[in-house]
C-alpha positions in Angstrom: 123.8 137.3 20.4 120.8 135.7 19.7 117.4 137.6 19.2 115.3 134.3 19.7 117.4 134.5 23.4 116.2 138.1 23.9 112.9 137.3 23.0 112.9 134.8 25.9 114.5 137.1 28.1 112.9 140.5 28.0 109.1 139.0 28.9 110.8 138.2 32.6 112.1 141.5 32.9 108.8 143.1 31.8 106.7 141.2 34.0 109.2 141.3 37.0 109.7 145.5 36.3 105.8 145.8 36.0 105.5 144.4 39.4 108.4 145.1 41.4 107.3 148.2 43.7 105.0 145.1 45.5 106.0 141.4 44.8 109.1 140.1 47.1 111.9 137.9 44.9 109.6 134.5 45.3 107.1 136.1 43.5 109.4 137.7 41.1 110.9 134.7 40.3 107.6 132.7 39.4 106.3 136.2 37.9 109.4 136.0 35.2 109.3 132.1 35.1 105.5 132.5 33.9 105.8 135.4 31.4 108.6 133.5 29.7 106.4 130.5 29.3 103.9 132.1 27.9 104.9 134.7 26.0 106.7 132.5 23.5 103.9 130.7 22.2 101.9 133.8 22.3 104.7 135.5 20.2 104.1 133.0 17.4 99.7 133.5 17.3 100.2 137.3 17.7 103.0 137.0 14.6 99.8 135.1 12.7 97.2 137.7 13.8 99.3 141.1 13.0 101.0 139.8 9.8 104.1 141.1 11.1 107.2 139.2 13.1 108.4 142.3 14.5 105.2 143.9 16.0 103.9 140.6 17.1 107.3 140.4 19.1 106.9 143.9 21.0 103.4 143.8 21.5 103.9 140.0 23.2 107.0 141.1 25.0 106.0 144.2 26.3 102.6 144.1 26.2 101.7 140.4 27.7 104.8 140.4 30.2 103.7 143.5 31.8 100.4 142.5 31.8 101.2 139.5 33.4 103.1 141.8 35.5 100.3 144.2 36.5 98.1 140.6 37.7 101.0 139.4 39.8 100.7 142.0 42.0 97.3 141.2 42.5 98.2 137.8 43.3 101.9 137.7 44.8 102.1 141.0 46.5 103.2 140.4 50.3 102.3 143.5 51.7 105.8 144.9 52.6 105.1 148.0 50.4 102.3 150.6 49.7 101.4 151.1 53.0 98.9 153.8 52.8 98.6 154.3 49.3 95.0 155.9 47.9 94.8 157.1 51.9 93.7 153.7 52.8 95.9 151.7 55.4 95.2 148.0 56.1 95.8 147.6 60.0 97.2 144.5 61.4 97.8 143.1 64.9 97.5 139.8 66.6 95.7 138.0 63.5 92.5 140.7 63.5 92.3 143.3 60.6 91.3 147.0 60.8 91.2 149.8 57.7 91.6 153.1 58.2 90.8 155.6 55.9 92.7 158.7 55.9 91.1 161.5 55.1 93.5 164.2 56.0 91.7 165.6 59.2 94.0 166.2 62.2 91.2 163.5 64.4 92.3 160.8 61.7 95.7 161.3 61.7 96.4 161.4 65.9 94.1 158.2 65.4 96.5 156.5 62.7 99.6 157.5 64.9 98.3 155.9 68.3 96.9 152.5 66.7 100.4 152.2 65.2 102.0 153.2 68.3 104.0 150.5 70.4 103.0 152.3 73.6 99.8 153.4 72.9 96.7 151.8 75.0 95.2 150.6 71.9 98.2 150.8 69.7 100.8 147.8 68.0 99.1 147.7 65.0 101.0 147.2 62.0 100.0 148.8 58.4 100.3 146.5 55.7 100.9 147.9 52.5 99.5 146.6 49.0 98.8 142.4 49.4 97.6 139.9 46.7 95.2 137.1 46.5 98.1 134.5 47.4 99.9 137.3 49.7 100.5 134.9 52.8 102.0 132.3 50.6 104.6 135.2 50.4 104.8 136.4 53.6 102.1 138.4 53.7 99.2 138.6 57.0 96.1 138.0 55.1 94.6 136.8 51.5 93.4 139.8 49.7 91.1 139.6 46.6 90.7 143.6 46.6 93.9 144.0 45.2 93.7 141.0 42.6 89.8 143.1 41.3 91.8 146.8 41.1 94.7 144.5 39.0 92.1 143.4 36.8 90.4 147.0 36.2 93.2 148.7 35.7 94.7 145.7 33.2 91.0 146.6 31.6 91.2 149.6 31.4 94.9 149.7 29.4 94.2 147.5 27.2 90.9 149.0 26.2 92.7 152.0 25.7 96.7 151.3 24.9 95.3 148.0 22.3 93.0 150.8 20.7 95.6 153.1 20.0 98.0 150.1 18.8 95.7 148.6 17.1 94.8 152.3 14.8 98.8 152.7 14.6 99.3 149.7 12.9 96.5 149.8 10.7 98.1 153.0 9.9 101.4 152.0 9.3 100.6 148.7 7.2 98.3 151.2 4.8 101.4 153.5 4.6 103.4 150.6 3.9 106.0 150.8 7.1 105.1 147.9 9.0 107.5 145.2 8.7 105.8 142.1 7.4 106.7 139.1 6.4 
């Protein structure tokens, strides 16, 4: 099996795995295609920057592929999954939107039950899950930039923490002579 073909397929899988809980099949295919197109050139640039082909390939495949998958949630999530995450319910009914924060109080739980009940007077609302900026293009009920901002903030924190840790480890391994380099 050709290792180049593995390098080309793995970023697609890393990106799809990062977005899998919230992105449907069409969004997953698009996520994988973009990951495959971006990580090939990035792997070559990282190899020059880091001075090691193995390390650069690992960062490009898992790091960049996974980062793109995280951002793909903020773009392509269709609202099918993640209802009520973080205690926030995004309710949809006939094109109208309503947000309910679940604080766990009995009154809030009763209000939520009445809103999603099809038989209650003010019922019939659907609980929309995690929805990305382009959610309606993939079957979602609304355009939501909030999830993209949340993904960008989380990704930024991960890059700072994990990137700093990896940079320190690369420096230590290079000094110890155990980093594979050309």
